[in-house]
C-alpha positions as CSV (number, residue, x, y, z in Angstrom):
1,X,-28.1,3.0,14.1
2,X,-27.4,5.4,16.9
3,X,-28.4,9.1,16.5
4,X,-24.7,10.0,16.4
5,X,-24.1,7.5,13.6
6,X,-27.2,8.7,11.7
7,X,-25.8,12.3,12.0
8,X,-22.4,11.1,10.7
9,X,-24.0,9.5,7.7
10,X,-26.0,12.6,6.8
11,X,-23.1,15.0,7.3
12,X,-20.8,12.9,5.1
13,X,-23.5,12.8,2.4
14,X,-23.7,16.6,2.7
15,X,-20.0,17.2,1.8
16,X,-20.1,18.7,-1.7
17,X,-18.1,17.5,-4.6
18,X,-14.7,19.1,-4.7
19,X,-14.6,19.7,-0.9
20,X,-13.2,17.7,2.0
21,X,-13.9,17.4,5.7
22,X,-11.8,16.0,8.5
23,X,-12.8,13.1,10.7
24,X,-12.9,15.5,13.7
25,X,-14.9,18.0,11.9
26,X,-17.6,15.4,11.0
27,X,-17.6,14.2,14.7
28,X,-18.1,17.8,16.0
29,X,-20.9,18.5,13.5
30,X,-22.5,15.2,14.5
31,X,-22.5,16.3,18.1
32,X,-19.5,14.5,19.6
33,X,-16.3,16.5,19.2
34,X,-14.1,13.7,20.6
35,X,-15.4,10.9,18.4
36,X,-13.2,11.2,15.3
37,X,-12.4,7.5,15.6
38,X,-16.1,6.6,15.6
39,X,-16.3,8.5,12.3
40,X,-13.6,6.3,11.0
41,X,-15.4,3.2,12.1
42,X,-18.7,4.4,10.6
43,X,-17.0,5.1,7.3
44,X,-15.3,1.7,7.2
45,X,-18.5,-0.2,8.0
46,X,-21.2,1.9,6.2
47,X,-19.7,3.6,3.1
48,X,-20.7,1.0,0.6
49,X,-24.1,0.3,2.2
50,X,-25.1,3.9,2.3
51,X,-23.2,5.0,-0.8
52,X,-21.2,7.6,1.1
53,X,-18.6,9.8,-0.5
54,X,-16.0,8.4,1.9
55,X,-13.1,9.8,-0.2
56,X,-14.0,13.3,0.9
57,X,-13.0,12.7,4.6
58,X,-9.4,13.1,5.6
59,X,-7.4,13.6,8.7
60,X,-6.8,16.8,10.7
61,X,-3.5,17.4,9.0
62,X,-5.2,17.5,5.6
63,X,-3.7,14.2,4.7
64,X,-5.2,11.0,3.2
65,X,-5.0,8.6,6.2
66,X,-5.5,5.3,4.4
67,X,-2.5,3.0,4.6
68,X,-3.2,0.3,2.0
69,X,-2.1,1.4,-1.5
70,X,-5.2,0.4,-3.4
71,X,-7.6,2.4,-1.1
72,X,-5.1,5.3,-1.0
73,X,-4.9,5.5,-4.7
74,X,-8.7,5.2,-5.1
75,X,-9.1,8.2,-2.7
76,X,-6.5,10.2,-4.6
77,X,-8.1,9.5,-8.0
78,X,-11.6,10.2,-6.7
79,X,-10.6,13.6,-5.2
80,X,-8.6,14.6,-8.2
81,X,-11.6,13.8,-10.4
82,X,-13.6,16.3,-8.4
83,X,-10.9,19.0,-8.8
84,X,-9.1,18.6,-5.5
85,X,-5.4,19.0,-5.8
86,X,-3.3,16.5,-3.9
87,X,0.2,17.6,-2.8
88,X,3.2,15.6,-1.7
89,X,2.5,12.8,0.8
90,X,-1.3,13.0,0.1
91,X,-1.6,16.5,1.6
92,X,-4.7,18.6,0.7
93,X,-4.8,22.4,1.3
94,X,-7.5,22.7,3.9
95,X,-7.7,26.5,3.5
96,X,-8.7,25.9,-0.1
97,X,-10.7,22.7,0.0
98,X,-12.2,22.2,3.4
99,X,-15.9,22.2,3.5
100,X,-17.3,25.1,5.5
101,X,-21.0,24.4,6.1
102,X,-23.3,27.1,7.4
103,X,-22.8,26.2,11.0
104,X,-21.2,28.3,13.8
105,X,-17.5,28.8,13.1
106,X,-16.6,27.0,16.3
107,X,-18.1,23.8,14.9
108,X,-16.1,23.7,11.7
109,X,-12.3,23.7,12.4
């Protein structure tokens, strides 16, 4: 595993219950601000193996980005079980639910 991927795994593990982070946010916190797609790949290939709370990672618009119905519904149910409200079209209020770790503000958005 590359250092970036190790960082991604640790950051995703750190997202608390009832909060979400964006793919880009995770990439920035892991040290590569332009690597949101790599975060997607890491989630896809490592979530089960590393028991990651994959459902807490969403896109920059605050939306659930999964396309297949089964995974989309699983993500919705998992987030709702943690108290996250899901709006129309799978939109989540980032002002209310986005994880804001104790890092410099420029690293979080």
